[in-house]
Backbone atoms as SQL, in Angstrom:
CREATE TABLE atoms (id INTEGER PRIMARY KEY, chain TEXT, resi INTEGER, resn TEXT, atom TEXT, x REAL, y REAL, z REAL);
INSERT INTO atoms VALUES
  (1, 'A', 1, 'UNK', 'N', 84.450, 74.710, 87.148),
  (2, 'A', 1, 'UNK', 'CA', 84.982, 73.982, 88.167),
  (3, 'A', 1, 'UNK', 'C', 84.764, 74.824, 89.282),
  (4, 'A', 2, 'UNK', 'N', 84.472, 74.352, 90.802),
  (5, 'A', 2, 'UNK', 'CA', 84.563, 75.165, 91.774),
  (6, 'A', 2, 'UNK', 'C', 85.774, 75.373, 92.551),
  (7, 'A', 3, 'UNK', 'N', 85.845, 76.403, 93.388),
  (8, 'A', 3, 'UNK', 'CA', 87.124, 76.560, 94.239),
  (9, 'A', 3, 'UNK', 'C', 87.291, 75.427, 95.040),
  (10, 'A', 4, 'UNK', 'N', 88.336, 74.748, 95.198),
  (11, 'A', 4, 'UNK', 'CA', 88.568, 73.888, 96.320),
  (12, 'A', 4, 'UNK', 'C', 88.984, 74.469, 97.454),
  (13, 'A', 5, 'UNK', 'N', 88.444, 73.856, 98.524),
  (14, 'A', 5, 'UNK', 'CA', 88.703, 74.456, 99.888),
  (15, 'A', 5, 'UNK', 'C', 89.630, 73.286, 100.564),
  (16, 'A', 6, 'UNK', 'N', 90.557, 73.652, 101.131),
  (17, 'A', 6, 'UNK', 'CA', 91.531, 72.507, 101.837),
  (18, 'A', 6, 'UNK', 'C', 91.092, 72.734, 103.279),
  (19, 'A', 7, 'UNK', 'N', 90.756, 71.730, 104.040),
  (20, 'A', 7, 'UNK', 'CA', 90.297, 71.663, 105.556),
  (21, 'A', 7, 'UNK', 'C', 91.383, 71.409, 106.327),
  (22, 'A', 8, 'UNK', 'N', 91.944, 72.395, 106.970),
  (23, 'A', 8, 'UNK', 'CA', 93.075, 71.934, 108.000),
  (24, 'A', 8, 'UNK', 'C', 92.630, 71.677, 109.226),
  (25, 'A', 9, 'UNK', 'N', 93.023, 70.282, 109.468),
  (26, 'A', 9, 'UNK', 'CA', 92.830, 69.667, 110.944),
  (27, 'A', 9, 'UNK', 'C', 93.724, 69.782, 111.796),
  (28, 'A', 10, 'UNK', 'N', 93.468, 70.181, 112.978),
  (29, 'A', 10, 'UNK', 'CA', 94.158, 70.528, 114.145),
  (30, 'A', 10, 'UNK', 'C', 94.690, 69.081, 114.575),
  (31, 'A', 11, 'UNK', 'N', 95.895, 68.641, 114.472),
  (32, 'A', 11, 'UNK', 'CA', 96.535, 67.408, 114.906),
  (33, 'A', 11, 'UNK', 'C', 96.361, 67.237, 116.347),
  (34, 'A', 12, 'UNK', 'N', 96.159, 68.038, 117.422),
  (35, 'A', 12, 'UNK', 'CA', 95.968, 67.832, 118.754),
  (36, 'A', 12, 'UNK', 'C', 94.690, 67.706, 119.268),
  (37, 'A', 13, 'UNK', 'N', 93.460, 68.135, 118.440),
  (38, 'A', 13, 'UNK', 'CA', 92.044, 67.768, 118.657),
  (39, 'A', 13, 'UNK', 'C', 91.577, 66.838, 117.698),
  (40, 'A', 14, 'UNK', 'N', 91.803, 67.069, 116.354),
  (41, 'A', 14, 'UNK', 'CA', 90.967, 66.525, 115.373),
  (42, 'A', 14, 'UNK', 'C', 90.246, 67.046, 114.988),
  (43, 'A', 15, 'UNK', 'N', 90.122, 68.533, 115.245),
  (44, 'A', 15, 'UNK', 'CA', 88.751, 69.368, 114.877),
  (45, 'A', 15, 'UNK', 'C', 89.653, 70.073, 113.791),
  (46, 'A', 16, 'UNK', 'N', 88.573, 70.609, 112.566),
  (47, 'A', 16, 'UNK', 'CA', 88.913, 71.465, 111.716),
  (48, 'A', 16, 'UNK', 'C', 89.417, 73.008, 112.580),
  (49, 'A', 17, 'UNK', 'N', 90.479, 73.353, 111.811),
  (50, 'A', 17, 'UNK', 'CA', 90.970, 74.612, 112.374),
  (51, 'A', 17, 'UNK', 'C', 90.063, 75.856, 112.311),
  (52, 'A', 18, 'UNK', 'N', 89.323, 75.837, 111.150),
  (53, 'A', 18, 'UNK', 'CA', 88.390, 76.903, 110.691),
  (54, 'A', 18, 'UNK', 'C', 87.174, 76.622, 111.232),
  (55, 'A', 19, 'UNK', 'N', 86.878, 76.407, 112.323),
  (56, 'A', 19, 'UNK', 'CA', 85.395, 76.292, 112.822),
  (57, 'A', 19, 'UNK', 'C', 85.002, 77.689, 113.135),
  (58, 'A', 20, 'UNK', 'N', 83.639, 77.850, 113.258),
  (59, 'A', 20, 'UNK', 'CA', 83.096, 79.362, 113.621),
  (60, 'A', 20, 'UNK', 'C', 83.698, 79.985, 114.810),
  (61, 'A', 21, 'UNK', 'N', 83.881, 79.166, 115.698),
  (62, 'A', 21, 'UNK', 'CA', 84.581, 79.692, 117.106),
  (63, 'A', 21, 'UNK', 'C', 85.990, 80.247, 116.742),
  (64, 'A', 22, 'UNK', 'N', 86.806, 79.431, 116.015),
  (65, 'A', 22, 'UNK', 'CA', 88.018, 79.813, 115.981),
  (66, 'A', 22, 'UNK', 'C', 88.146, 81.045, 114.907),
  (67, 'A', 23, 'UNK', 'N', 87.331, 81.209, 113.852),
  (68, 'A', 23, 'UNK', 'CA', 87.295, 82.351, 113.009),
  (69, 'A', 23, 'UNK', 'C', 86.953, 83.486, 113.554),
  (70, 'A', 24, 'UNK', 'N', 86.262, 83.468, 114.552),
  (71, 'A', 24, 'UNK', 'CA', 85.549, 84.606, 115.465),
  (72, 'A', 24, 'UNK', 'C', 86.748, 85.085, 116.434),
  (73, 'A', 25, 'UNK', 'N', 87.258, 84.099, 117.013),
  (74, 'A', 25, 'UNK', 'CA', 88.443, 84.288, 117.950),
  (75, 'A', 25, 'UNK', 'C', 89.583, 85.182, 116.977),
  (76, 'A', 26, 'UNK', 'N', 89.920, 84.557, 116.072),
  (77, 'A', 26, 'UNK', 'CA', 90.962, 85.143, 115.317),
  (78, 'A', 26, 'UNK', 'C', 90.670, 86.470, 114.756),
  (79, 'A', 27, 'UNK', 'N', 89.320, 86.642, 114.430),
  (80, 'A', 27, 'UNK', 'CA', 88.935, 88.257, 113.995),
  (81, 'A', 27, 'UNK', 'C', 89.060, 89.032, 114.954),
  (82, 'A', 28, 'UNK', 'N', 88.252, 88.612, 116.260),
  (83, 'A', 28, 'UNK', 'CA', 88.745, 89.433, 117.527),
  (84, 'A', 28, 'UNK', 'C', 90.110, 89.945, 117.845),
  (85, 'A', 29, 'UNK', 'N', 90.865, 88.892, 117.667),
  (86, 'A', 29, 'UNK', 'CA', 92.421, 89.050, 117.992),
  (87, 'A', 29, 'UNK', 'C', 93.110, 90.093, 117.272),
  (88, 'A', 30, 'UNK', 'N', 92.757, 89.986, 115.688),
  (89, 'A', 30, 'UNK', 'CA', 93.355, 90.967, 115.008),
  (90, 'A', 30, 'UNK', 'C', 92.724, 92.089, 114.857),
  (91, 'A', 31, 'UNK', 'N', 91.423, 92.279, 115.123),
  (92, 'A', 31, 'UNK', 'CA', 90.713, 93.454, 114.984),
  (93, 'A', 31, 'UNK', 'C', 89.978, 94.150, 116.040),
  (94, 'A', 32, 'UNK', 'N', 89.911, 93.376, 117.286),
  (95, 'A', 32, 'UNK', 'CA', 89.165, 93.645, 118.374),
  (96, 'A', 32, 'UNK', 'C', 89.728, 95.096, 119.025),
  (97, 'A', 33, 'UNK', 'N', 90.727, 95.268, 119.176),
  (98, 'A', 33, 'UNK', 'CA', 91.163, 96.782, 119.539),
  (99, 'A', 33, 'UNK', 'C', 90.686, 97.648, 118.604),
  (100, 'A', 34, 'UNK', 'N', 90.829, 97.781, 117.490),
  (101, 'A', 34, 'UNK', 'CA', 90.054, 98.744, 116.419),
  (102, 'A', 34, 'UNK', 'C', 88.845, 98.805, 116.547),
  (103, 'A', 35, 'UNK', 'N', 88.122, 97.600, 116.792),
  (104, 'A', 35, 'UNK', 'CA', 86.773, 97.790, 117.167),
  (105, 'A', 35, 'UNK', 'C', 86.403, 98.787, 118.553),
  (106, 'A', 36, 'UNK', 'N', 87.145, 98.383, 119.419),
  (107, 'A', 36, 'UNK', 'CA', 86.785, 99.060, 120.852),
  (108, 'A', 36, 'UNK', 'C', 87.433, 100.600, 120.396),
  (109, 'A', 37, 'UNK', 'N', 88.226, 100.831, 119.644),
  (110, 'A', 37, 'UNK', 'CA', 88.622, 102.213, 119.607),
  (111, 'A', 37, 'UNK', 'C', 87.498, 102.975, 118.869),
  (112, 'A', 38, 'UNK', 'N', 86.776, 102.099, 117.776),
  (113, 'A', 38, 'UNK', 'CA', 85.466, 102.830, 117.109),
  (114, 'A', 38, 'UNK', 'C', 84.629, 103.232, 118.033),
  (115, 'A', 39, 'UNK', 'N', 84.264, 102.179, 118.818),
  (116, 'A', 39, 'UNK', 'CA', 83.179, 102.190, 119.882),
  (117, 'A', 39, 'UNK', 'C', 83.312, 103.185, 120.705),
  (118, 'A', 40, 'UNK', 'N', 84.431, 103.813, 121.192),
  (119, 'A', 40, 'UNK', 'CA', 84.840, 104.637, 122.220),
  (120, 'A', 40, 'UNK', 'C', 84.028, 105.938, 121.845),
  (121, 'A', 41, 'UNK', 'N', 83.797, 106.108, 120.671),
  (122, 'A', 41, 'UNK', 'CA', 83.261, 107.327, 120.428),
  (123, 'A', 41, 'UNK', 'C', 81.621, 107.324, 120.471),
  (124, 'A', 42, 'UNK', 'N', 81.169, 106.104, 120.767),
  (125, 'A', 42, 'UNK', 'CA', 79.617, 105.923, 121.112),
  (126, 'A', 42, 'UNK', 'C', 79.588, 105.688, 122.595),
  (127, 'A', 43, 'UNK', 'N', 79.197, 106.258, 123.356),
  (128, 'A', 43, 'UNK', 'CA', 79.062, 106.017, 125.019),
  (129, 'A', 43, 'UNK', 'C', 77.862, 105.153, 125.183),
  (130, 'A', 44, 'UNK', 'N', 77.081, 105.056, 124.219),
  (131, 'A', 44, 'UNK', 'CA', 75.950, 104.076, 124.527),
  (132, 'A', 44, 'UNK', 'C', 76.188, 102.780, 124.422),
  (133, 'A', 45, 'UNK', 'N', 77.250, 102.538, 123.694),
  (134, 'A', 45, 'UNK', 'CA', 77.744, 100.955, 123.287),
  (135, 'A', 45, 'UNK', 'C', 79.092, 100.896, 123.796),
  (136, 'A', 46, 'UNK', 'N', 79.439, 100.198, 125.241),
  (137, 'A', 46, 'UNK', 'CA', 80.611, 100.239, 125.667),
  (138, 'A', 46, 'UNK', 'C', 81.406, 99.041, 125.081),
  (139, 'A', 47, 'UNK', 'N', 82.745, 99.338, 124.364),
  (140, 'A', 47, 'UNK', 'CA', 83.257, 98.267, 123.555),
  (141, 'A', 47, 'UNK', 'C', 83.473, 97.135, 124.226),
  (142, 'A', 48, 'UNK', 'N', 83.832, 97.256, 125.744),
  (143, 'A', 48, 'UNK', 'CA', 84.195, 95.956, 126.300),
  (144, 'A', 48, 'UNK', 'C', 83.053, 95.406, 126.643),
  (145, 'A', 49, 'UNK', 'N', 81.883, 95.882, 126.858),
  (146, 'A', 49, 'UNK', 'CA', 80.652, 94.939, 127.023),
  (147, 'A', 49, 'UNK', 'C', 80.384, 94.463, 125.500),
  (148, 'A', 50, 'UNK', 'N', 80.497, 95.112, 124.539),
  (149, 'A', 50, 'UNK', 'CA', 80.279, 94.565, 123.237),
  (150, 'A', 50, 'UNK', 'C', 81.096, 93.347, 122.820),
  (151, 'A', 51, 'UNK', 'N', 82.372, 93.479, 123.044),
  (152, 'A', 51, 'UNK', 'CA', 83.232, 92.312, 122.797),
  (153, 'A', 51, 'UNK', 'C', 82.996, 91.417, 123.741),
  (154, 'A', 52, 'UNK', 'N', 82.595, 91.481, 125.007),
  (155, 'A', 52, 'UNK', 'CA', 82.432, 90.352, 126.049),
  (156, 'A', 52, 'UNK', 'C', 81.235, 89.621, 125.849),
  (157, 'A', 53, 'UNK', 'N', 80.202, 90.262, 125.037),
  (158, 'A', 53, 'UNK', 'CA', 78.744, 89.505, 124.525),
  (159, 'A', 53, 'UNK', 'C', 79.120, 88.526, 123.679),
  (160, 'A', 54, 'UNK', 'N', 79.955, 88.781, 122.828),
  (161, 'A', 54, 'UNK', 'CA', 80.443, 87.853, 121.498),
  (162, 'A', 54, 'UNK', 'C', 81.411, 86.836, 122.241),
  (163, 'A', 55, 'UNK', 'N', 82.171, 87.249, 123.140),
  (164, 'A', 55, 'UNK', 'CA', 83.419, 86.494, 123.804),
  (165, 'A', 55, 'UNK', 'C', 82.366, 85.265, 124.444),
  (166, 'A', 56, 'UNK', 'N', 81.260, 85.510, 125.012),
  (167, 'A', 56, 'UNK', 'CA', 80.477, 84.522, 125.968),
  (168, 'A', 56, 'UNK', 'C', 79.952, 83.537, 124.921),
  (169, 'A', 57, 'UNK', 'N', 79.775, 83.812, 123.684),
  (170, 'A', 57, 'UNK', 'CA', 79.069, 82.719, 122.814),
  (171, 'A', 57, 'UNK', 'C', 80.275, 81.858, 122.069),
  (172, 'A', 58, 'UNK', 'N', 81.673, 82.067, 122.313),
  (173, 'A', 58, 'UNK', 'CA', 82.570, 81.378, 121.564),
  (174, 'A', 58, 'UNK', 'C', 83.227, 80.609, 122.722),
  (175, 'A', 59, 'UNK', 'N', 82.803, 80.263, 123.733),
  (176, 'A', 59, 'UNK', 'CA', 83.363, 79.529, 124.750),
  (177, 'A', 59, 'UNK', 'C', 83.197, 78.116, 124.367),
  (178, 'A', 60, 'UNK', 'N', 84.066, 77.116, 124.743),
  (179, 'A', 60, 'UNK', 'CA', 83.827, 75.673, 124.442),
  (180, 'A', 60, 'UNK', 'C', 82.607, 75.263, 124.904),
  (181, 'A', 61, 'UNK', 'N', 82.069, 74.527, 123.997),
  (182, 'A', 61, 'UNK', 'CA', 80.504, 73.997, 124.478),
  (183, 'A', 61, 'UNK', 'C', 79.553, 74.717, 124.049),
  (184, 'A', 62, 'UNK', 'N', 79.688, 75.856, 123.664),
  (185, 'A', 62, 'UNK', 'CA', 78.521, 76.717, 123.401),
  (186, 'A', 62, 'UNK', 'C', 78.045, 76.239, 121.927),
  (187, 'A', 63, 'UNK', 'N', 76.768, 76.565, 121.728),
  (188, 'A', 63, 'UNK', 'CA', 76.341, 76.220, 120.532),
  (189, 'A', 63, 'UNK', 'C', 76.617, 77.197, 119.466),
  (190, 'A', 64, 'UNK', 'N', 76.781, 76.798, 118.013),
  (191, 'A', 64, 'UNK', 'CA', 77.117, 77.502, 117.248),
  (192, 'A', 64, 'UNK', 'C', 75.834, 78.454, 116.619),
  (193, 'A', 65, 'UNK', 'N', 74.505, 77.947, 116.813),
  (194, 'A', 65, 'UNK', 'CA', 73.527, 78.973, 116.551),
  (195, 'A', 65, 'UNK', 'C', 73.470, 80.189, 117.406),
  (196, 'A', 66, 'UNK', 'N', 73.963, 79.921, 118.638),
  (197, 'A', 66, 'UNK', 'CA', 74.035, 81.209, 119.590),
  (198, 'A', 66, 'UNK', 'C', 75.087, 82.115, 119.088),
  (199, 'A', 67, 'UNK', 'N', 76.256, 81.609, 118.737),
  (200, 'A', 67, 'UNK', 'CA', 77.152, 82.398, 118.170),
  (201, 'A', 67, 'UNK', 'C', 76.876, 83.234, 117.100),
  (202, 'A', 68, 'UNK', 'N', 75.964, 82.554, 116.094),
  (203, 'A', 68, 'UNK', 'CA', 75.346, 83.332, 114.965),
  (204, 'A', 68, 'UNK', 'C', 74.503, 84.307, 115.274),
  (205, 'A', 69, 'UNK', 'N', 73.572, 84.001, 116.226),
  (206, 'A', 69, 'UNK', 'CA', 72.684, 85.268, 116.855),
  (207, 'A', 69, 'UNK', 'C', 73.575, 86.272, 117.581),
  (208, 'A', 70, 'UNK', 'N', 74.483, 85.968, 118.053),
  (209, 'A', 70, 'UNK', 'CA', 75.159, 86.952, 118.633),
  (210, 'A', 70, 'UNK', 'C', 75.930, 87.903, 117.684),
  (211, 'A', 71, 'UNK', 'N', 76.457, 87.266, 116.521),
  (212, 'A', 71, 'UNK', 'CA', 77.237, 88.046, 115.600),
  (213, 'A', 71, 'UNK', 'C', 76.195, 88.762, 114.664),
  (214, 'A', 72, 'UNK', 'N', 75.070, 88.305, 114.457),
  (215, 'A', 72, 'UNK', 'CA', 73.917, 89.068, 113.814),
  (216, 'A', 72, 'UNK', 'C', 73.633, 90.200, 114.564),
  (217, 'A', 73, 'UNK', 'N', 73.513, 90.114, 115.690),
  (218, 'A', 73, 'UNK', 'CA', 73.136, 91.336, 116.654),
  (219, 'A', 73, 'UNK', 'C', 74.169, 92.373, 116.671),
  (220, 'A', 74, 'UNK', 'N', 75.337, 91.961, 116.582),
  (221, 'A', 74, 'UNK', 'CA', 76.517, 92.828, 116.836),
  (222, 'A', 74, 'UNK', 'C', 76.506, 93.638, 115.319),
  (223, 'A', 75, 'UNK', 'N', 76.034, 93.045, 114.385),
  (224, 'A', 75, 'UNK', 'CA', 76.241, 93.671, 113.073),
  (225, 'A', 75, 'UNK', 'C', 74.932, 94.554, 113.194),
  (226, 'A', 76, 'UNK', 'N', 73.629, 94.250, 113.530),
  (227, 'A', 76, 'UNK', 'CA', 72.562, 95.262, 113.652),
  (228, 'A', 76, 'UNK', 'C', 73.060, 96.358, 114.390),
  (229, 'A', 77, 'UNK', 'N', 73.711, 95.964, 115.649),
  (230, 'A', 77, 'UNK', 'CA', 74.079, 97.187, 116.473),
  (231, 'A', 77, 'UNK', 'C', 75.046, 98.265, 115.968),
  (232, 'A', 78, 'UNK', 'N', 76.094, 97.598, 115.089),
  (233, 'A', 78, 'UNK', 'CA', 77.049, 98.448, 114.507),
  (234, 'A', 78, 'UNK', 'C', 76.187, 99.300, 113.593),
  (235, 'A', 79, 'UNK', 'N', 75.298, 98.552, 112.729),
  (236, 'A', 79, 'UNK', 'CA', 74.889, 99.465, 111.752),
  (237, 'A', 79, 'UNK', 'C', 73.750, 100.643, 112.255),
  (238, 'A', 80, 'UNK', 'N', 73.279, 100.163, 113.248),
  (239, 'A', 80, 'UNK', 'CA', 72.291, 101.216, 113.918),
  (240, 'A', 80, 'UNK', 'C', 73.184, 102.454, 114.711),
  (241, 'A', 81, 'UNK', 'N', 74.189, 102.224, 114.782),
  (242, 'A', 81, 'UNK', 'CA', 74.996, 103.444, 115.363),
  (243, 'A', 81, 'UNK', 'C', 75.458, 104.411, 114.247),
  (244, 'A', 82, 'UNK', 'N', 74.943, 104.335, 113.038),
  (245, 'A', 82, 'UNK', 'CA', 75.267, 105.245, 111.937),
  (246, 'A', 82, 'UNK', 'C', 74.579, 106.230, 112.012),
  (247, 'A', 83, 'UNK', 'N', 73.401, 106.249, 112.625),
  (248, 'A', 83, 'UNK', 'CA', 72.426, 107.366, 112.745),
  (249, 'A', 83, 'UNK', 'C', 72.497, 108.136, 114.116),
  (250, 'A', 84, 'UNK', 'N', 73.193, 107.601, 114.882),
  (251, 'A', 84, 'UNK', 'CA', 73.546, 108.112, 116.306),
  (252, 'A', 84, 'UNK', 'C', 74.636, 109.088, 116.260),
  (253, 'A', 85, 'UNK', 'N', 74.304, 110.152, 117.409),
  (254, 'A', 85, 'UNK', 'CA', 75.329, 111.099, 117.145),
  (255, 'A', 85, 'UNK', 'C', 76.687, 110.277, 118.027),
  (256, 'A', 86, 'UNK', 'N', 77.971, 110.959, 117.839),
  (257, 'A', 86, 'UNK', 'CA', 79.054, 110.402, 118.421),
  (258, 'A', 86, 'UNK', 'C', 80.027, 111.349, 119.068),
  (259, 'A', 87, 'UNK', 'N', 80.739, 111.100, 120.033),
  (260, 'A', 87, 'UNK', 'CA', 81.628, 112.101, 120.595),
  (261, 'A', 87, 'UNK', 'C', 83.012, 112.009, 119.706),
  (262, 'A', 88, 'UNK', 'N', 83.380, 112.798, 119.110),
  (263, 'A', 88, 'UNK', 'CA', 84.576, 112.593, 118.046),
  (264, 'A', 88, 'UNK', 'C', 85.840, 112.802, 118.822),
  (265, 'A', 89, 'UNK', 'N', 86.854, 111.999, 118.619),
  (266, 'A', 89, 'UNK', 'CA', 88.042, 112.237, 119.156),
  (267, 'A', 89, 'UNK', 'C', 88.897, 113.451, 118.272),
  (268, 'A', 90, 'UNK', 'N', 89.912, 113.840, 118.635),
  (269, 'A', 90, 'UNK', 'CA', 90.629, 114.904, 117.745),
  (270, 'A', 90, 'UNK', 'C', 91.128, 114.419, 116.459),
  (271, 'A', 91, 'UNK', 'N', 91.230, 113.188, 116.322),
  (272, 'A', 91, 'UNK', 'CA', 91.565, 112.667, 115.045),
  (273, 'A', 91, 'UNK', 'C', 90.381, 112.581, 114.100),
  (274, 'A', 92, 'UNK', 'N', 89.209, 112.592, 114.542),
  (275, 'A', 92, 'UNK', 'CA', 87.886, 112.634, 113.780),
  (276, 'A', 92, 'UNK', 'C', 87.524, 113.897, 113.289),
  (277, 'A', 93, 'UNK', 'N', 88.010, 114.975, 113.480),
  (278, 'A', 93, 'UNK', 'CA', 87.729, 116.327, 113.170),
  (279, 'A', 93, 'UNK', 'C', 87.132, 116.212, 111.745),
  (280, 'A', 94, 'UNK', 'N', 85.784, 116.335, 111.333),
  (281, 'A', 94, 'UNK', 'CA', 85.078, 116.534, 110.155),
  (282, 'A', 94, 'UNK', 'C', 85.172, 115.267, 109.476),
  (283, 'A', 95, 'UNK', 'N', 85.391, 114.245, 109.909),
  (284, 'A', 95, 'UNK', 'CA', 85.471, 112.736, 109.249),
  (285, 'A', 95, 'UNK', 'C', 84.526, 111.949, 109.642),
  (286, 'A', 96, 'UNK', 'N', 83.311, 112.306, 109.679),
  (287, 'A', 96, 'UNK', 'CA', 82.162, 111.386, 110.142),
  (288, 'A', 96, 'UNK', 'C', 82.012, 110.212, 109.244),
  (289, 'A', 97, 'UNK', 'N', 82.491, 110.401, 107.731),
  (290, 'A', 97, 'UNK', 'CA', 82.329, 109.309, 106.677),
  (291, 'A', 97, 'UNK', 'C', 83.570, 108.165, 107.078),
  (292, 'A', 98, 'UNK', 'N', 84.424, 108.660, 107.908),
  (293, 'A', 98, 'UNK', 'CA', 85.433, 107.574, 108.269),
  (294, 'A', 98, 'UNK', 'C', 84.681, 106.784, 109.152),
  (295, 'A', 99, 'UNK', 'N', 84.072, 107.223, 110.208),
  (296, 'A', 99, 'UNK', 'CA', 83.514, 106.614, 111.106),
  (297, 'A', 99, 'UNK', 'C', 82.395, 105.591, 110.667),
  (298, 'A', 100, 'UNK', 'N', 81.665, 106.057, 109.708),
  (299, 'A', 100, 'UNK', 'CA', 80.546, 105.381, 109.101),
  (300, 'A', 100, 'UNK', 'C', 81.002, 104.119, 108.149),
  (301, 'A', 101, 'UNK', 'N', 82.414, 104.343, 107.609),
  (302, 'A', 101, 'UNK', 'CA', 82.859, 103.428, 107.009),
  (303, 'A', 101, 'UNK', 'C', 83.444, 102.256, 107.936),
  (304, 'A', 102, 'UNK', 'N', 84.007, 102.757, 108.726),
  (305, 'A', 102, 'UNK', 'CA', 84.366, 101.725, 110.043),
  (306, 'A', 102, 'UNK', 'C', 83.249, 100.862, 110.434),
  (307, 'A', 103, 'UNK', 'N', 82.124, 101.459, 110.778),
  (308, 'A', 103, 'UNK', 'CA', 81.080, 100.715, 111.178),
  (309, 'A', 103, 'UNK', 'C', 80.513, 99.840, 110.150),
  (310, 'A', 104, 'UNK', 'N', 80.475, 100.161, 108.982),
  (311, 'A', 104, 'UNK', 'CA', 80.015, 99.280, 107.965),
  (312, 'A', 104, 'UNK', 'C', 80.876, 98.157, 107.644),
  (313, 'A', 105, 'UNK', 'N', 82.287, 98.288, 107.857),
  (314, 'A', 105, 'UNK', 'CA', 83.355, 97.315, 107.638),
  (315, 'A', 105, 'UNK', 'C', 83.202, 96.218, 108.745),
  (316, 'A', 106, 'UNK', 'N', 83.014, 96.773, 110.027),
  (317, 'A', 106, 'UNK', 'CA', 82.878, 95.839, 111.058),
  (318, 'A', 106, 'UNK', 'C', 81.684, 95.012, 110.889),
  (319, 'A', 107, 'UNK', 'N', 80.761, 95.764, 110.653),
  (320, 'A', 107, 'UNK', 'CA', 79.313, 94.922, 110.440),
  (321, 'A', 107, 'UNK', 'C', 79.418, 94.082, 109.164),
  (322, 'A', 108, 'UNK', 'N', 80.019, 94.233, 108.443),
  (323, 'A', 108, 'UNK', 'CA', 80.175, 93.323, 107.030),
  (324, 'A', 108, 'UNK', 'C', 80.821, 92.329, 107.671),
  (325, 'A', 109, 'UNK', 'N', 82.017, 92.333, 108.445),
  (326, 'A', 109, 'UNK', 'CA', 82.791, 91.263, 108.972),
  (327, 'A', 109, 'UNK', 'C', 81.861, 90.363, 109.661),
  (328, 'A', 110, 'UNK', 'N', 81.425, 91.213, 110.873),
  (329, 'A', 110, 'UNK', 'CA', 80.408, 90.246, 111.538),
  (330, 'A', 110, 'UNK', 'C', 79.276, 89.381, 110.815),
  (331, 'A', 111, 'UNK', 'N', 78.974, 89.899, 109.762),
  (332, 'A', 111, 'UNK', 'CA', 77.717, 89.295, 108.922),
  (333, 'A', 111, 'UNK', 'C', 78.291, 87.980, 108.108),
  (334, 'A', 112, 'UNK', 'N', 79.668, 88.249, 107.821),
  (335, 'A', 112, 'UNK', 'CA', 80.432, 87.271, 107.095),
  (336, 'A', 112, 'UNK', 'C', 80.768, 86.207, 108.373),
  (337, 'A', 113, 'UNK', 'N', 81.059, 86.239, 109.554),
  (338, 'A', 113, 'UNK', 'CA', 81.337, 85.377, 110.304),
  (339, 'A', 113, 'UNK', 'C', 79.844, 84.437, 110.838),
  (340, 'A', 114, 'UNK', 'N', 78.855, 85.378, 110.754),
  (341, 'A', 114, 'UNK', 'CA', 77.561, 84.922, 111.172),
  (342, 'A', 114, 'UNK', 'C', 77.047, 83.784, 110.060),
  (343, 'A', 115, 'UNK', 'N', 77.391, 84.295, 108.853),
  (344, 'A', 115, 'UNK', 'CA', 76.966, 83.180, 107.855),
  (345, 'A', 115, 'UNK', 'C', 77.945, 81.918, 108.004),
  (346, 'A', 116, 'UNK', 'N', 79.123, 82.183, 108.283),
  (347, 'A', 116, 'UNK', 'CA', 80.012, 80.924, 108.619),
  (348, 'A', 116, 'UNK', 'C', 79.630, 80.103, 109.632),
  (349, 'A', 117, 'UNK', 'N', 79.177, 80.622, 110.723),
  (350, 'A', 117, 'UNK', 'CA', 78.829, 79.745, 111.682),
  (351, 'A', 117, 'UNK', 'C', 77.309, 79.130, 111.331),
  (352, 'A', 118, 'UNK', 'N', 76.427, 79.822, 110.506),
  (353, 'A', 118, 'UNK', 'CA', 75.376, 79.126, 110.115),
  (354, 'A', 118, 'UNK', 'C', 75.775, 77.752, 109.414),
  (355, 'A', 119, 'UNK', 'N', 76.770, 77.701, 108.587),
  (356, 'A', 119, 'UNK', 'CA', 77.108, 76.512, 107.710),
  (357, 'A', 119, 'UNK', 'C', 78.190, 75.632, 108.237),
  (358, 'A', 120, 'UNK', 'N', 78.713, 76.064, 109.668),
  (359, 'A', 120, 'UNK', 'CA', 79.611, 75.115, 110.055),
  (360, 'A', 120, 'UNK', 'C', 78.986, 74.276, 111.184);
């Protein structure tokens, strides 16, 4: 038997709560500050511009394929940072592996959200 999924409908709008744009908004609300903190170490990718690029694709009326492409691009950008030099903060002393793990974690989450956008 497959796993059953309960679709929660927002009673105010009649739209499922777990739409791609809502999932992305929720993720950014919970983890956006951590992503900005991570990106502060890479001056080539300003965190505010990175987040703003994704935010532009989750405004009401935007097509889900555009959101999917933005999330895939965000994933690729994060993975490409793994080979770049970064400006360590005092807490990063000798811990490049933590920075790489953070980049991979955020890239994986954006990949998951892009897949969700593709199927919603």
